[in-house]
N, C-alpha and C positions, 0 to 999 in steps of 0.2 A: 135602823139597826135590825140585824137578822141572825138567826141561826143558819149556818151553811152546812149542807150535807152533800157529800160526794159518794155516789153509789156505783160500785163496779166500774170505776172510771179507767179507761185505757185510751192511749192516743198514739197513732203512728203517722208520720209524715209521708209514708209510702201508700200508694193506692191499694195495694194488695199485700198486706203484711202476712208473712208465713210463720214466723216464730217469735219468741219473746225478744230476741235480739233486734227485731224490726220495730219495736215499740219504744218511743221516747218516754212514755209513761206506761209503766206496767200497772197491774190492777191496784186501784186505790179505793179504799173505803174509809171515810173520815167524817167526823162531826166537829164543827167549830161552834161553840156556844155563843149566844147573843151577848154582845158587850165585851167579849174576851180580847186579849192582846196576844197575837200569835206570830211566830216567825217561821218562815221556810228557810232552812239553812242547808247549804251543801256547796260543793265545788262547782265551777262553771261546767255546764253541759249535763248536770244531773237531772234536769227537768223542772226546776223551780219556776222559771219564767213561762214555760209551757203550761204548767198548772195554773199560774196566775192568769194567763191569757184565756184559759178555758173558763175560769170563774168569772172573768170580766165579760166574756162573750166575744172576744176577739178571735177565738178559735172554737170550733165545734168538735167535741171529742169523737174519736172513732167509735167508742163504745161507752155506755154508762150514762148516768143522769146527774144533774146538778139541781139541788133544791135550796130555795131560800124560804125559811120558815115553813117547810114541808110543801111549798109550791114549786112545781117543776118549771125551771127557767132555762132548761137546756137549749131550747130552740129560739129563745128570745134574743134580739140584738142588744148590744151594750146599752143603748139609750133607754131600753125598757127594763133594765135590771136595777136601776137606781143605785149606782155605785159611784165612788170617786176614786181617782187613781193619781198617785204622785210618782213621777218617773225619775230616772237617773239625772236628767238635765232639767233645769227649771223651765216649766211651761207657763210663761207669763207674757204679757204684751208690753214691750219696752216703751212704747209711745204713751201708754196710760200711766197714771199715778198709781201708787200702791193702793189707795182707797178704791179706785175704779177697778183695779185688778181683783181685789177681794170681793167687790160687789158684783162683778160680771156674772159668775155662775147663778146668782140669785136673780139678777135682772133678766137673764136669759130665760128664766122660768116664770117670769111675771110676778115675782114677789113684791108686795107693797113696799114703797120707798121708805116708810117709817121703820118697817121691820128690817130692811136692808141696812139702814143707818145703825140700828141697834146691834145687829149681828156683826157687822164690820167692826164696830167698836169693841165688841166682846173678843173677837178673834185677834184684833190688833193688840189688845191688852194682854191676852194669853201669850202671844208671840213676842211681846215687848218691842213692838214696832210702831207705837202710837205716834212717835215723833217723826216717822217716815211717811205718814199717810199721804201727804201732799207732794211728795217727791216722785219724779218720774222713775219708773222701774229701771230705765237704762242707766241711771246714775247709782244703782245699788251695787254693793260688793257681792261676790258670788254666794256667800253664806246667807246674806239677807235676801237675795233673789230666791234661794231655795226655801227660805222661811216663808216667803210670800207664796211660792208654789204649794207648800204644805198648807198654808192658810186657805188657798183656793179649794183644796180638797176637804178641808174641815169646816168651811163656812156654812155649808148646807147642813141642817140638823135633821134631815129626813132621809139620809142615805142608808142603804142596807149594810154597806161595808166600805171602809176606806182602805185602799191597798197601796202599799209603798214598794216600788220596784227599785231596790238599791239606791235610795234617795240621797245617800251621803257620798257617793262615788267621787264627785267632783269637788268635794269640800276639803279644804286644807286640814291635815291631821290634827292640828292644835285646836281647830274649831269643831271637830266631830264630836268630842265628848260633850260639849255644850249643847249641840243640837240633839244628840241622843237623849240627854237628860230632859231637854225641853219636850221632846216627843213623848217620853214616858209620862211626864207631868200632864201633857195635854190629854193623853188617854185616860188618866185617872180623873180628869175633870169632865171630859165630854162623854165618857163611857160608851163610845162607839165601838162596834166590832172592827178591829184593825188587823190586817195581815201584812207582815213586813218580810220582804224577800231580800236575802243577803247571802254572800259567801263568807262574811266576816263574823266569826264566832262572838267577838266582843259586842258587836251591834245586836246580834240576836239575843244573847244572854242578858244584855242590859235592858232591852226593850220588852221582851216577851214574858208572859206568864207561862205559856206552853210553847216549846220549840219542836218543830217537825223537822227531823234530820233526814235528808234524802241522799241517795247514792244510786247512780245508774238507773234513774227512773222509778226507784222504789223508795218507800218510806221504811227506814230501818229502825227508827225509834221516835216516839213522841213522849215528851216529859218536861218537867220543870228543869231549869238550869241545874239545880242541885241533883236531881235524879240522873241527868245525863252525865254529870261529872262523877257521882259516887257509884253508880251502877250501870255502866254501859251495857246495853243488850247485844251490841255487835262491836267487833274490834274496830270497825270504821269509826264508830262514834267515839270510842276511847282514843283513837289516834287523832281524829279531827278536832275534838274539843279538849282543851287544856294546852298549856304552854310551859314545858314541853308536853307532848301527848303521852298517852299510856304506852308503857313497854308491852309489846306484843312479841312473845318469845315462843319459838317452836318447842313443843314438849311431847312427851309420850304418856299414855294412860292405859292402865291395865288393872282390872278388878277394883276400880275406884281409887287406885294409887297413882299419883301424878309425879313424873320425874322431869327435871330440866337439867340439861348438860350432865346426865348420869347420876344426879342426886335427887332423892325424893323430897318434895316440898308439900307443905300443907296448903290446902285451898279452902275457900269459903264453902260451907254447906256440903250437901250431898252431890256427888257427881252423877249426872244423868246421861242417858243416850249411849250409843256405841259407835265405834268406827269414825271415819272422817278424818280430816286433817285437824290435829289438836294444837292449840296454843294456850299459853298462860298469859293472862293480862293483869298487870299491876301498874298503878300510876306511880310516877317517880316520887311523889309526896309520901308514899307508903313504903319506900325502900330506905332502910337505914344502914349506916356503916358502924360496925362494932367489932367486938372480939370474937364473935361466933357468927356462923352462917356460911354462905357460898364463897369459897376463895375466889378472889378477883384481883385484877391489876388495873390501876387507874390509867386511862388513856388520855383523858382531857378534863379540865376543870374550867367552868365558865362562871364568872362572878356576875350575877344579875341583880345586884343591889342588896336587898335584905337576905337573899339566899344565894347558895352556890349550886350549880348543876354539875354533878360529877358523873362522867361517863367512864364506866369500868368494864373490862372484858372478863366475862365468865366463860372460860374456854375460848371458843371462837365467836361468842355472842356478846354484843354490846348491851349494857344495861345502864339506864340513867337513874340517878337518885338526886332528889332535891334535899339539901341539908342546910341547917342553921349552924352558925359558929364556924370554927376553924375547919378548913377543908384539907384533905390530904393532897399531896403533891403528885404531879404527873410521874408515872412509873411506880408509885407506891403499891405495895401488896396490902390488900384490905379484905374484909369479909362483909358480904351483903346479906341483910336479913329482910325477908318479905313479910309484911304484916298479914297473917293468915286470913283475917276477916275481909281483907281487901285484895286477896289473890284469887283469881277466878279462872276456871277452865272454859275454853271456847272450842266448839267443833265447827269447822268450815265457816268460821267467823262469828257464829251465834253462841250466846251464853249457854253453857251446859252444866250449870250448877243450880241448885235450888235450896232455899232456906225456908224456915217456917213462915216468913213474911213475904217471900218473893219466889216466884216460880220461873224457871228458865224458859227461854223461847224454844 
């Protein structure tokens, strides 16, 4: 296990990059603590896999350094970084039994047979595959194959980091929850440093203690799942995390007063900064329907089980609200109220309010 430090890291796939737009990874400075569970979250093409491949040694960064426990490993090949990696598709030997698949990484490193037997039994018990140990891998279901692939990554107890690159992509949806829960349980038991790459917010928020949200080669926020939901530092985070995502509404600001569709609204804390494109961000969970507030007309109502999502038009702008109980009907005139402590101003996408306990970016 290791603390991982990324210093002034940038990467371009072009031989002579000229500007920021030529970099797949823009400047990244990051510390991952020893034994932590981390997720890299973002849409396809945001740089997640590039960053993972740089950490693993499959790519050499254009600029910057990678350190494991303060030791520079930037120029070391993958086999000298002491890492384990689990990929989208199961990496196992179909002609081997489950037992031999789990034992292979240890045998390959000359570990004593007694220790191999002990470690394979431990991992098989954690993965709940003891009854499959003597079955050929070719006979396993897809979810069990991926379990064994994960087990091969976890069986060594001397690795610096275990990395998961979208490991549940090929798993049936009804089995994903079970494997996500199992992976979280495994981390709590083995205490290895783990990095999980995904575009799926549910996977990231379920697994990780800290989530690194990426967009266009940049890190836009690092935080716990609760922090990302309750106080997005960037409108992308608010939009990407949550279902439905945060309402991001064009607004105007002058002298600390914020207006939306011609009406002044209260926002959290003190407005900071000047100029730029301004938006108000508020999650649908903090928009209520009542007798007072912004006049609106209901365009659509979606029943999502315990709640309803009401989409109403305030002027020409759609606003979503998550409500309990009876929902208004399509076409109804309503009033929308924004909870002030959850209503925030953003400039050019970045949070532009501050409170006593939180300073804007």
